[in-house]
N, C-alpha and C positions, 0 to 999 in steps of 0.2 A: 555454507553461507549463512550468516546471521540475518534474521528478519529485520526490517526497519522498525516494526512495531510489535511488541509483545503484549498480548491481551490475556490477562489472568482473571478468570471468573470463579465463583464458588460453586457453580453447578453447570451441567452441560447445556441445558436449554438457554441459560443466560449467556454462555459463551457463544452459542450459535446466533441468538437474536442480536447480539452486539456486533459480532464479526461481520454479519451480513451488511451492516451499515458501512463498513469499510469497503466491502466488495462493491456496493452500489456506487461508491465514490471512485472506483477505478483501481483500488489496490488489489493485487492478487492476494488471496486469503485462503487459509486452510485451518481446520480444526484438528489438532493433534490429540490422539487418545493414548499415545505412549510417549516415549522419550526420543523417538527417531528424529533425526534432523530433517528440515524441509527447506524449500527454496522460495516460498511465498514471501511477499512483502510483509504480510500480517500473519503471525502465528498465534492462534487462540488455544488456550488450554483451560481445562476445568480441574480445580483442586478437589472437587466433590466434598467440600468442607462445611457446607452450610449447617449441617446437623451435628458437627463435631464440637467438642469442648474448645474453649478459647485457646488453650495452649497447643492442642493438636492442629487446630485450624491455622494458627499463626505459623507453625512449623511447615505445614503443607504449602502455604503461600510463599514463604521464604525460599523453600526448595525450588519451586518453579521459577521464581523471579531470578534466582541465582543461575539456574540452568539457561535462561533466556537472556542473560546479562549482556550478550553481544548486541542486542537490539539497540536502536537509537532512542526509542521512546517506549514507555510503559503505560498501558491503560489498565487500571484496576476496576473491573466490573463488579458492582454490588447490586443488590436487590433494590428495585425502585420503591419498595414499601418498608425497607430497613430490616428485613429478616436476615438472620445469620449473625456471625460473630464479627460485626463490622469493625469495631474498635481494634480488636486483636489483629484482624487481617490487614487493615490499612496501615497500622504501625509496623507490622512485619514486612509488608511490601515496601514501605518507605525506607526502612533501615537497610533492607537487602539491596535496594536500588542504588542509593548513593548517600554519602555522609551528610550532604547538604540538601537532600531531596525535600521538596515541599509537596505534601499531598493536598490537592485541591478538590474538595468534596462537594458534589451537587448531583444527587440522584433524581433530579427533576426529569420528567418525561411528559411534557404538556399534552401531547396527542393521546396519551393514555390516562390523562387526568391527574398526573402527579406533578405537583409544584412545590417549590421551597420558598416560603414567605416568612421573613423575620427568623430564619433558621429552622422553621417548623416544616416538616414534611406533611403536606396535605394530599389526601386522596379524594378527588372530586370535592374539594373544599373542606374535608373533615380531617382532623389530625389522625395520622396513621393508627395510633394506638386505640382510637375509638372506633375503628373499622374492624371487620372480621379478622384481620391479621393480628389484632391485639390478643386474640384467643387461639392463634395458630397452635395446633397440638405439638408441633416439633420445635418451632422457633418463634414463640410469641413476642410481639413487639410491645414493650412497656413504656417506651419513651419516644415522642415524636419530635422533640427539640434536639436537632442533630448535634449542635455544639455541646449540649449536656451529655448526650449519648457517647460522644467521642472524646470529651475533654478538650475540645478544639476551639480555635478562634472563629469569628464570624465577621463577614464583610458584605456590604452591598456595593456593587460597582458604580461608583459615582464620579470616577475620573473623567477628564476632558478628552481622553483618547486611550488607545490600547496601552501605551507605555504607562500612563497614569494608573490604569486599572491593574496592570501587572505589578506595579509598585505597591498598591494597596494589598494585593494578595501576598506578596513576598514579605511585607512587614507584619502580617498576621500569622505566619507559619509557626512551626513546621506542618501543622495540620490545620486547615482553614476551610470553613463551610461558607459557600456563596449562594445567595438567593437567585432564583430564576422562576419567573412565572410563565414566560413565553419562549417560543423557539428563537426569537430574536435575542432574548436574554442569554440563551445558551450559546448562540453564535458569538455574542460579545465576549462571553466567558472563554470560549474556545480560543478566540484571538489573543486574549490576555495570557492564557496558558502557553500557547505556542510562542509568544513573545518571551516568556521566561526561559524557554529552551528545554533540553532534555531532563534537567533536574526537577522540573515540575511534573508531577504524576497526577493526571486527571483521574478522579474516582467518581464513577457514575454508572448510570444504567445505559440502555440503548439510546436514551434521549440525548445525552451528551456526546455519544460516540459519533453520531452523524456530523455535527459541526467540527469535532476534532479531526475527523477524516479529511475534511476540506481544509481546515487550518494548517494541519501538518503537511498536506500536499502542496499548499501554496508556498510553504517555506522550503520545500525540497527541490533542489535543482535537478531537473530531469537529465538523464544521460543522452547520448547520441542516438538518434534514429538511424539505423543502418539500412539503406535501400540496396537490395541485391537484384540486379537486372540480368537475366539470362535470355529473355525473350528477344526474338528478331523482328517482331511485328513493328511496322512503321508507326503505329499509334504510340506504342511504348517508347520508341526512340524519340518521337516528338515530345513526349512527356519528360524524358530525360533532359532534353534541351531546355525546356521551361524550368526544370528543377535547377539546372546548372546556372541559371541567372541569379540564384541566391544561395547556393550551397556548393561545396566542393564535390566534384565528380572525378573518379579515377577510372579511366578506360584501360582495360587490359589489352595489351598488344597480342595479336594473334599468335606470334611466335612464342609467347610465354606459356601457352597451354602445353606445348610439346617439349619445351626446353626447360629442364629443371633449374638451371642457373638463372635463366630469364624470369621464370616464375618466382623464384625466391627473391629476386631483386624487386619485382613488382609487389610481391607480398609485403616486403619490408617497407616499401613506400606507403602502402595502404595503412600498415600498422602505425607508422610514424604520423600519418595524417590523422588517424583516429585518436592518437595520444594527445593531439592538440585540443581535443574536446569540442569539435564542431557540433552544432545543434543537429545537423543532418550530414551524412556522408553517403554518397552513392558509389557502388562498385559495379562496373558494366562489362559484361562479357564481350568478346570480339564480335563485331557485326559481320565481317567478311568471313564466311565459312567456306569460301571457294578454295582455300588452301588445304582442304581435306580434313578439317578439324572434326573430331568425333564428338557429336553432341553429348553423348554420355560422359565423355571425359571432361568436357566443359562444365557440365552440371556437377560432376564429382569434385572438380577443383574448387568451384565456387561454394559448394556445400562445406567442404573441409575448411576453406578460408573463413567462411561465416562462423562455423562452430568455434574455431580457434579465437577469433576476435570476440565473440560473445562470451567465451569463458574468461578471457583476460581483461575485459573492460565492462564497466557497469552500463550496458546499453539500456536505453529506454525501451527498445523493442526493435522488431524487424519489419520491413516492407519487402516482400519477395514477389517478383513477377516472372512468369513463365512456369508452366506446370512441372516440367522435368526439374528445373532449378529448385522450385519450392519443395518438391519431394526429396531432392538431394539434401537440402538444408535441414529439413525435419529429421531425416535419417541420421545425418552427421551429428545432430544435437542429441541423439539418443532418445528423442521423443516418441511417444506411441500414438500421438494424434494432436488435433487442435480442437479445443473447446470453443465453439463459436459464441460470441457475445453480441454480435450485431453487424452493421455495415457502416463504413465510413462514407460511402457513396453507393448509388445503385449498382449492384453487381460486384461490389468490392467488399468482401467480408472481413471482419476482424474477429480475433479470438486470442486465446492464450495456449501455449504449448502444454500438453499433458504428458506426464512421465518424463523420465530423464533428469539429469542434474540441473537443468534450467526450467523445470516445471513452473508454469505460471508466466513465462516470458511473453509479453504481448507480441502478436504477429498479425500483419495484414497480408493477404495474398491477392494478387491481381492477375487475371488472364491478360495475355498480350494485347488483345484488341479492345479491352474494356477501358472506359473512363474518358473524361474530357481532358483537354490539354494540361490542366492543373491537377490531374488525379494523383500523381506521386507527391506533389506538394501537400495536397489534402491529407493523404494517407500518413505522411511523415509527421505532419502537425498533429494529427489525431493520436499517433503513437506517443509523442512527447507530452501531450496534455491529456492523457487518458484519465489522470486523477483530477477530479474536479469536485466542486461542492455539490452535494446531493440535494 
């Protein structure tokens, strides 16, 4: 599975400090140290190229961009003080990404004292080359005017809106430097880059990464939140009724658990419903267990169903109620655990799957008796909108 965002940095620490900005905004994120495939939304890699010559650095960047070319977006991370082979790496990334790619360069990081004013990179108000990085023993910075350093165009965002800002950037490409003094400037720039679509390659430090994480999330249509209910608790059944007021709910007939043909018919009905792309879809195990249904078989059936649907469809994530059902789902997905990230409500934890082919898939688990009447609605909404502006 290809990532949504490929993040290519010139050193490992830069890859990490930028990747974490996407993690904070709700994107599942991983740093890859080899060429193994991953399942995270954001895959960050380091080319370890900061101290290389220009030609070798460009080759290393191009190789990684091509390897991650299935991603929808590319973020090229550069040093916030202009160290490294920026011109060579940016051009290599741009050419490897798309024939009409536009590299939009802004290494500003206001909270760390880095700003871009009139195309000049300032570190706490001083041109970068006049600070200690100017005499860096490995990659000294000799030029602070970024358009000169890169042979690039330069714009200030003066449009009346996002579309106008995007047009200014597009007209100044294929490599264009944009000013930013504040976090608000970076948010405005991120909106313009997102408006340009995947051909626009933001080039920046961790400073631009945070607003890009939000801007790209805002433009990404989340998939379906699948709610899997195996609990018999009256509180959960009441929560299902509230959920059914605004979302499709598929109730499994008791006879379908033990009858293969009946199960397949219901399974196909659920798959067809999910293919319609609802925001939320709930599948609910039989409530009447008086027919001698084996609870373990119910959990097994629903675990297998959930795993198949998750593999076939781009789900936003899962909401699972009932302890046995939750365990069956995790096992069926081949996961080794759940990395907890917080709560969607008191006593209702949220996290992401760890291990297995769907590593990083968001999941909320809920005990049968927990939560107010709208608990399932709250959990499903949290799953669908886990990516937000940080």
